[in-house]
ZATORSE-456910 format. One record per residue (C-alpha): chain; x, y, z negated. Coordinates in pm, 1 decimal, always signed. Each point is the difference from the previous one (the first is absolute). Example, Ala and Ser with C-alpha at 12.3 -4.5 7.8 and 13.67 -1.06 7.14 Angstrom:
<sites>
SITE  koldren        px        py        pz
SITE        A   +1230.0    -450.0    -780.0
SITE        A    +137.0    +344.0     +66.0
</sites>
This chain:
<sites>
SITE  koldren        px        py        pz
SITE        A    -457.4   +2107.2    -896.2
SITE        A    +332.4    +140.6    -125.0
SITE        A    +294.6    -185.5    +153.9
SITE        A    +267.4    +202.7    -180.4
SITE        A    +191.2    -235.8    -225.1
SITE        A     +37.9     +78.0    -367.7
SITE        A    +343.5      -0.9    -162.4
SITE        A     -69.4    -350.0    -133.8
SITE        A    -102.1    -121.8    +345.0
SITE        A    +313.7    +145.7    +155.2
SITE        A    +203.6    -183.5    -263.2
SITE        A    -182.4    -320.0     +90.9
SITE        A     +73.5     +60.8    +368.2
SITE        A    +370.1     +28.9     -80.2
SITE        A     -18.0    -315.1    -207.8
SITE        A    -153.2    -190.8    +293.6
SITE        A    +260.2    +135.8    +241.8
SITE        A    +283.1     -96.8    -233.2
SITE        A    -146.4    -347.8     -46.5
SITE        A     -26.9     -51.6    +376.0
SITE        A    +353.7    +125.2     +58.4
SITE        A    +138.1    -237.1    -261.1
SITE        A    -220.7    -307.9     +25.2
SITE        A    -132.6     -22.6    +356.4
SITE        A    +242.7    -224.0    +192.8
SITE        A    +138.3    +202.4    +289.0
SITE        A     -44.1    -283.5    +248.0
SITE        A    -368.6     -25.2     -95.6
SITE        A     -48.5    +369.7     +74.7
SITE        A    +178.5     -28.1    +334.7
SITE        A    -208.0    -300.5    +102.5
SITE        A    -324.0    +168.7    -104.5
SITE        A     +76.7    +320.0    +190.5
SITE        A     +96.6    -195.8    +311.2
SITE        A    -298.3    -238.2     -28.1
SITE        A    +235.0    -299.3     -26.6
SITE        A    -126.9    -326.1    -147.1
SITE        A     +19.4     -37.6    -377.0
SITE        A      +2.0    -346.8    -152.3
SITE        A    -228.6    -125.5    -273.4
SITE        A    +298.4      +4.6    -237.2
SITE        A     +69.7    +365.8     +77.9
SITE        A    -360.4    +102.8     -64.9
SITE        A      +0.1    -192.6    -327.3
SITE        A    +335.9    +148.5    -103.5
SITE        A    -130.9    +353.9     +49.9
SITE        A    -323.1     -69.6    -186.0
SITE        A    +196.5    -147.9    -290.7
SITE        A    +219.7    +310.7      -8.3
SITE        A    -320.1    +202.1     -36.2
SITE        A    -120.2    -241.4    -269.6
SITE        A    +321.9     +41.4    -199.7
SITE        A     -49.3    +375.3     +18.9
SITE        A    -363.0     -39.2    -113.5
SITE        A    -130.1    +139.3    +329.6
SITE        A    -137.2    -308.4    +175.5
SITE        A    -369.4     +55.0     -71.1
SITE        A     -77.2    +366.7     +56.6
SITE        A    -378.5     -49.1      -7.8
SITE        A     -36.3    -262.1    -274.0
SITE        A    -139.9     +90.6    -341.9
SITE        A    +274.4     +59.8    -254.7
SITE        A    -118.4    -289.4    -216.9
SITE        A     +84.5    -242.1    +279.2
SITE        A    +337.3    +150.7     +86.7
SITE        A     -95.7    +300.8    +211.5
SITE        A    +194.3    +324.3      +9.3
SITE        A    -267.7    +230.5    -135.6
SITE        A     +97.8    +254.6    +262.0
SITE        A    -218.2    +291.6     +98.2
SITE        A    -126.8     +29.9    +358.0
SITE        A    +270.7    +259.7     +66.7
SITE        A    +273.4    -232.6    -124.2
SITE        A    -129.3    -277.4    +227.4
SITE        A      +0.7    +247.1    +287.3
SITE        A    +357.0    +105.4     -75.1
SITE        A    +118.8    -360.1     -30.7
SITE        A    -158.2    -108.7    +330.0
SITE        A    +145.1    +295.5    +188.4
SITE        A    +349.8     -38.8    -141.6
SITE        A      -0.4    -372.7     +77.0
SITE        A    -100.1     +68.0    +360.3
SITE        A    +269.9    +265.2     +41.5
SITE        A    +265.3    -230.4    -146.6
SITE        A     -99.7    -297.3    +216.1
SITE        A    -113.9    -223.8    -284.2
SITE        A    -174.0    -317.1    +122.8
SITE        A    -373.9     -19.0     -45.3
SITE        A    -119.6    -201.1    -296.3
SITE        A    -168.8    -314.5    +131.3
SITE        A    -356.7     +81.0    -105.5
SITE        A    -172.4    -336.3     -39.6
SITE        A    +107.0     -62.6    -358.4
SITE        A     +71.9    +336.9    -157.2
SITE        A    -258.9    +211.0    +178.4
SITE        A    -278.8    -237.5     +99.1
SITE        A     -60.0    -313.3    -207.6
SITE        A    +135.4    +144.4    -326.0
SITE        A    -273.8    +267.8     -28.3
SITE        A    -261.4    -274.0     +47.1
SITE        A    +160.0    -217.7    -268.1
SITE        A     +39.4    +273.9    -260.8
SITE        A    -350.0    +134.5     +71.8
SITE        A    -204.0    -319.7     +34.1
SITE        A    +221.9    -284.0    -123.4
SITE        A     -14.9    -150.3    -347.0
SITE        A    +275.5     +38.6    -259.2
SITE        A    +159.3    -334.8     +87.0
SITE        A     +20.5     +96.2    +368.8
SITE        A    +148.0    +340.0     -81.2
SITE        A    +269.1    -156.6    -219.1
SITE        A     +66.5    -272.9    +254.7
SITE        A     +26.4    +202.7    +320.0
SITE        A     +72.7    +367.2     -67.9
SITE        A    +352.8     -26.3    -150.9
SITE        A    +134.8    -196.8    +298.5
SITE        A    -169.6    +236.8    +247.3
SITE        A    +147.4    +299.2    -181.1
SITE        A    +349.5    -151.2      +4.2
SITE        A     -35.5    -115.2    +365.8
SITE        A     +73.7    -358.4     -99.9
SITE        A    -276.6    -125.6    +228.7
SITE        A    -101.3     +95.4    +353.8
SITE        A    -370.5     +38.2     +75.3
SITE        A    -193.1      +4.9    +325.2
SITE        A    -359.8     +80.4     +89.6
SITE        A    -257.1    -256.5    +114.1
SITE        A    -287.4    +208.6    +134.1
SITE        A     -26.5      -2.9    +379.9
SITE        A    -117.5    -304.0    +195.9
SITE        A     -81.2     -61.0    +363.4
SITE        A    -340.8    +165.1     +29.6
SITE        A     +30.3    +170.3    -339.7
SITE        A    +237.7    +294.4     +10.5
SITE        A    -164.9    +337.8     -43.0
SITE        A    -318.3    -188.4     -98.0
SITE        A    +147.3    -181.0    -299.3
SITE        A    -344.2    -107.0    -114.9
SITE        A     +22.8    -261.1    +274.2
SITE        A    +287.7    -198.9    -154.0
SITE        A     -42.5    -377.1     +38.1
SITE        A    +283.1    -140.4    -212.6
SITE        A    -179.1    -204.1    -266.5
SITE        A     +80.2     -75.2    -362.9
SITE        A    -218.6    -279.5    -136.9
SITE        A      -5.5     -53.9    -376.3
SITE        A    +112.8    -347.7    -107.3
SITE        A     +27.7     -26.2    -376.7
SITE        A    +259.1    +249.5    -119.0
SITE        A    +132.7     +58.1    +351.9
SITE        A    -103.3    +153.8    +330.2
SITE        A     +63.9    -187.0    +324.8
SITE        A     +94.7    +252.3    +269.0
SITE        A     -31.0     -53.2    +375.4
SITE        A     +35.4    +249.5    +283.0
SITE        A    +241.5    +231.0    +178.1
SITE        A    +114.7    +355.3     -62.3
SITE        A    +167.0    +201.3    +275.2
SITE        A    +218.0    +310.2     +43.0
SITE        A    +153.8     -82.6    -338.6
SITE        A    +284.1    +250.3     -20.3
SITE        A    +330.3    -145.7    -124.7
SITE        A    -181.0    -313.1    -116.4
SITE        A    +305.5    -204.7     +95.0
SITE        A    +174.3    +142.3    -308.7
SITE        A    -291.1     -24.7    -241.9
SITE        A     -17.9    -186.4    -329.1
SITE        A    -367.1     +90.1     -52.9
SITE        A    -294.3    +112.6    +209.5
SITE        A    -315.7    +180.0    -116.5
SITE        A    -297.7    -115.1    +201.4
SITE        A    -360.0     +79.3     +68.3
SITE        A    -177.3    -337.3      +7.2
SITE        A    -358.7    -108.3     +42.3
SITE        A    -129.6    -164.3    -319.1
SITE        A    -374.3     +55.2     +29.3
SITE        A    -265.5    -216.6    +166.1
SITE        A     -70.3     +43.7    +373.7
SITE        A    -326.0    +175.5     -85.4
SITE        A    +173.7    +276.5    -197.1
SITE        A     +56.6    +342.4    +152.2
SITE        A    +348.9     +36.7    +140.3
SITE        A    +131.2    +240.8    -262.8
SITE        A    -157.5    -192.5    -289.0
SITE        A    +175.7    -325.4     +92.2
SITE        A    +359.5    +134.6      -1.6
SITE        A    +250.1     -48.7    -281.3
SITE        A    +355.8    +119.3     -66.5
SITE        A    +246.1    -286.2     -46.6
SITE        A    +376.1     -12.1     -65.2
SITE        A    +175.0    -289.6    +173.5
SITE        A    +355.2    -133.9     -32.3
SITE        A    +156.8      +5.7    +347.5
SITE        A    +237.9    -284.4     -85.9
SITE        A    -283.8    -252.2     +10.3
SITE        A     +98.1    -269.7    +255.7
SITE        A    -347.4     +15.0    +156.8
SITE        A     +51.8    +360.7    +108.1
SITE        A    +151.0     +51.8    +345.4
SITE        A    +140.9    +333.3    +119.8
SITE        A     +13.9     +49.5    +378.1
SITE        A    +193.6    +302.0    +132.2
SITE        A    -148.2    +261.5    +234.0
SITE        A    +277.6    +183.7    +185.8
SITE        A     -77.7    +363.8     +73.5
SITE        A     +89.2    +192.7    +315.8
SITE        A    +330.9    +120.0    -146.3
SITE        A    +111.3    -357.3     -63.7
SITE        A     -54.3     +17.9    -375.6
SITE        A    -142.6    -276.4    -214.8
SITE        A    -216.7    +239.8    -195.1
SITE        A    -341.4    -166.3     -14.0
SITE        A    -130.6    -354.1     -34.5
SITE        A    -291.5    -236.2      -9.3
SITE        A     -44.1    -180.3    -331.5
SITE        A    -187.0    -331.6      +3.8
SITE        A    -159.6    -157.4    -309.4
SITE        A     -73.0    -372.2     +19.3
SITE        A    -167.6    -134.9    -315.2
SITE        A    +212.5    +227.5    -218.7
SITE        A     -86.3     -46.8    -367.8
SITE        A     +14.4    +321.8    -202.8
SITE        A     -50.8     +24.4    -378.5
SITE        A    -330.7    +167.2     -81.1
SITE        A    +177.2    +237.3    -237.9
SITE        A    +159.3    +161.1    +306.9
SITE        A    -339.0    +154.9     +77.6
SITE        A      +2.7    +373.3     -72.0
SITE        A    -311.0    +121.5    -179.5
SITE        A    -333.1    -164.0     +72.8
SITE        A     -82.5    -232.1    +285.3
SITE        A    -180.0    +184.4    +279.3
SITE        A    +144.2    +338.5     -97.7
SITE        A    +299.4     -10.7    +233.9
SITE        A    -152.9    +252.7    +236.1
SITE        A      -7.7    +259.6    -277.8
SITE        A    +362.7     -66.7     -91.7
SITE        A    +107.4      +1.1    +364.6
SITE        A    -146.3    +346.2     +52.2
SITE        A    +204.6    +133.6    -292.3
SITE        A    +314.0    -159.2    +139.8
SITE        A     -65.1    +142.4    +345.2
SITE        A     -29.6    +354.5    -132.3
SITE        A    +351.3     -35.6    -145.0
SITE        A    +123.9    -151.4    +328.1
SITE        A    -155.2    +272.7    +215.5
SITE        A    +149.1    +273.4    -215.5
SITE        A    +345.4    -149.6     +54.5
SITE        A     -53.1     -43.5    +374.1
SITE        A     -14.4    +380.0     +40.8
SITE        A    +381.8     +12.6     -41.8
SITE        A      +9.3    +379.4     -23.7
SITE        A    +356.4     +22.9    -130.2
SITE        A    +129.8    -231.8    +272.0
SITE        A    -178.8    +196.7    +271.2
SITE        A    +156.3    +321.6    -127.7
SITE        A    +345.3    -154.4     +24.0
SITE        A     -72.9    -143.0    +346.3
SITE        A    -108.9    +345.2    +115.5
SITE        A    +333.8    +141.9    -113.6
SITE        A    +179.2    -269.0    +203.9
SITE        A    -222.0     +76.5    +299.0
SITE        A     +92.4    +368.0      -9.2
SITE        A    +368.4     -84.2     -23.5
SITE        A     -29.6    -217.4    +309.3
SITE        A    -210.5    +258.3    +188.3
SITE        A    +251.1    +275.9     -80.4
SITE        A    +284.2    -195.4    +158.6
SITE        A     +61.0     -20.8    +373.0
SITE        A    +231.0    -165.4    +248.3
SITE        A    +108.7    +329.2    +157.3
SITE        A     +11.8    +204.7    -319.5
SITE        A    -249.6    +249.8    +139.8
SITE        A    -342.2    -149.9     +70.7
SITE        A    -172.1    -107.0    -318.3
SITE        A    -340.0    -163.4      +0.2
SITE        A    -100.4    +190.7    -312.2
SITE        A     +32.0    +320.8    +205.7
SITE        A    -283.2    -124.4    +220.8
SITE        A    -310.2    +182.2    -133.1
SITE        A    -230.0    -290.3     +85.5
SITE        A    +213.1    -252.2    -189.3
SITE        A     +53.1    +246.5    -286.8
SITE        A    -378.2     +37.4     -27.6
SITE        A     -38.4    -378.3     -28.7
SITE        A    +252.8      -5.7    -282.9
SITE        A    -172.1    +292.8    -173.3
SITE        A    -337.8    -173.4     +20.8
SITE        A    +139.9    -309.4    -170.6
SITE        A    +165.9    +213.3    -268.5
SITE        A    -328.5    +176.0     -76.3
SITE        A    -189.1    -328.9     -26.1
SITE        A    +273.6    -146.0    -219.3
SITE        A      -8.9    +295.5    -236.7
SITE        A    -377.7     -31.1     -36.7
SITE        A     +37.5    -373.1     -64.6
SITE        A    +265.1     +70.5    -261.2
SITE        A    -246.6    +207.3    -202.0
SITE        A    -256.6    -279.4     +17.5
SITE        A    +261.1    -248.9    -119.4
SITE        A     +87.0    +223.3    -294.3
SITE        A    -366.1     +10.9    -104.4
SITE        A     -16.5    -378.2     +24.2
SITE        A    +320.0     -45.3    -202.0
SITE        A    -145.8    +231.8    -261.9
SITE        A    -305.0    -227.8     -33.3
SITE        A    +218.8    -310.6     -24.4
SITE        A    +211.8    +161.2    -272.9
SITE        A    -312.8     +20.0    -219.9
SITE        A     -52.3    -376.0     +31.8
SITE        A    -257.7      +7.5    +278.6
SITE        A     +14.5    -207.3    +316.8
SITE        A     +18.7    +200.9    +322.3
SITE        A    -346.4     +80.7    +132.5
SITE        A    -128.5     +42.9    +356.0
SITE        A    +272.4    +256.0     +58.9
SITE        A    +230.1    -300.3     +45.8
SITE        A    -185.0     -61.5    +327.6
SITE        A     +71.9    +357.0    +108.4
SITE        A    +366.3     -49.2     -85.1
SITE        A      +7.3    -324.9    +193.8
SITE        A    -160.9    +142.0    +315.1
SITE        A    +196.9    +322.7     +22.7
SITE        A    +323.1    -153.5    -130.4
SITE        A      +6.2    -267.5    +269.9
SITE        A     -98.5    +249.7    +268.7
SITE        A    +297.9    +215.3    -100.5
SITE        A    +235.2    -300.5      -3.7
SITE        A    -108.3     -85.9    +352.3
SITE        A     +18.6    +362.4    +117.9
SITE        A    +359.2     +24.8    -124.3
SITE        A     +82.0    -327.8    +176.2
SITE        A    -137.9    +143.3    +325.1
SITE        A    +214.6    +311.3     -39.4
SITE        A    +309.5    -214.3     -57.3
SITE        A     -69.5    -186.9    +323.6
SITE        A     -45.2    +331.4    +180.1
SITE        A    +332.0    +128.5    -133.4
SITE        A    +181.4    -326.8     +73.9
SITE        A    -130.1     -17.4    +356.4
SITE        A    +166.5    -277.6    +195.2
SITE        A    +225.5     -79.1    -299.0
SITE        A    -303.0    -160.0    -163.7
SITE        A     -33.0    -260.3    +274.2
SITE        A    +296.7    -239.1     -51.5
SITE        A     -43.0    -261.7    -271.7
SITE        A    +309.3    -151.2    -159.0
SITE        A    -142.6    -210.1    -286.8
SITE        A    +332.4     -34.5    -180.8
SITE        A     +30.3    +376.8     -44.5
SITE        A    -241.1     -25.5    -292.5
SITE        A    +227.5    -235.6    -192.5
SITE        A    +271.2    +146.8    -220.6
SITE        A    +265.5    -227.8    +147.8
SITE        A     -52.5    +146.0    +349.8
SITE        A    +332.2    +152.6    +108.1
SITE        A     -97.5    +117.5    +348.0
SITE        A    -117.4    +339.6    +113.5
SITE        A    -354.3    +129.1     -22.4
SITE        A    -141.4    +103.8    +335.3
SITE        A     -46.4    +374.3     -20.3
SITE        A     -40.9    +195.9    -326.8
SITE        A     -18.1    -229.8    -302.0
SITE        A    -334.8    +132.8    -119.2
SITE        A    -143.2     -54.4    +347.4
SITE        A    +113.3    -359.7     +33.4
SITE        A    -301.3    -161.7    -164.5
SITE        A    -262.2    +267.6     +64.9
SITE        A    -210.1    -216.9    +231.2
SITE        A     +11.4    -297.0    -237.3
SITE        A    -117.3    +213.5    -290.1
SITE        A    -273.6    +138.3    +221.9
SITE        A    -125.0    -348.3     +89.0
SITE        A     +37.9    -142.0    -351.2
SITE        A    -185.0    +287.6    -164.6
SITE        A    -303.0     -34.0    +226.3
SITE        A    -115.1    -250.4    -262.0
SITE        A      +7.0    +268.0    -272.4
SITE        A    -350.3    +116.7     +94.0
SITE        A    -126.6    -358.1     -41.1
SITE        A    +156.3    -146.8    -315.2
SITE        A    -142.1     +90.6    -338.2
SITE        A    -340.2     +23.1    +168.0
SITE        A     -27.1    +147.9    +348.6
SITE        A     -41.8    +374.8     +33.6
SITE        A    -346.4     -55.9    +146.6
SITE        A    -103.1    -179.1    -320.3
SITE        A    +150.1    +283.6    -205.6
SITE        A    -223.0    +253.3    +174.6
SITE        A    -300.2    -210.6    -102.7
SITE        A    +120.8      +1.0    -361.4
SITE        A     +42.6    +377.4      +4.9
SITE        A    -343.3     +52.8    +154.3
SITE        A    -161.6    -203.2    -279.4
SITE        A    +209.4     +92.5    -303.9
SITE        A     +76.3    +365.5     +79.4
SITE        A    -271.1    +122.2    +238.7
SITE        A    -278.0    -222.0    -136.5
SITE        A    -109.2    -113.5    +345.3
</sites>
């Protein structure tokens, strides 16, 4: 694969850089680089800046508002955003439910939902995991019973990321009879989160963040025209959605930028002489991660090339997910090693932009342990890495 940019691609790279210099709020970039908390309003503001530019939906088909970019342009955009410190796009609307709607939804659903998703006028969350049904999503127990032109939904979803902000949730629900096979009884339903019979209960993570939730449905009545596609076909649609999610979880561009930060920290020293990067054992660890990241980058480019032709990501999305999360966690471990005892103190307020005190130790080291702990979940969400190896063995190796 030739990674030399053409003249047109270099022009595009300059266009992206100029856009980021002019339109990316400086305080957003600072907060992103320092891993400070961004508010819902800040995420939405950035996504609407992208929308105004016409760059919100890099992977959507052009007819629905997508950019029509080549795989190389998507690669350039992701890398320049990471370097500049642009916030991540919240994926649940733009990158996850939208592909399901424009692929399997009817015309009325496309007209109803896609424009607001594209413009970031609504906030979506994902209703997949349940207690006892995480990696094995075929075991979901939330039910949706047909009653006239409505479904009555009962059950609980868990680990619902940023559900406290959501206007809508896309859910896997059980609509088939008890005798039906698990996968054949699952449907894909869109539910308004403002229904008074929906309760959102926060789950506070180890770093003190309100990031995930439990969502309880108690006799929630949902219009039947919020069903995507055919009843009982939700498992098929969910698999398509998950391939898009797993591709995004790889976070290659972000890992490249994190590795640059790691080297900067490892090249500094308290005494101006001893640098951890001069340690051959530590340098070998960094080199190993760099090699794995480069190999992953090529795989991502092949996947982006397939997406640019209108295809959904295939089983290679599972490869991206496994290796991408392993690299994220390996980089986290190296940050903790560089930070040493500076990674131990925890001052929760240092991750808020209004904090006016001093970080303990180097700024990039201050939250290294928290990132390490938080990102342990990366190998679980989107389908655990163990499940991904099963998918690869079946779809790629034919075992």
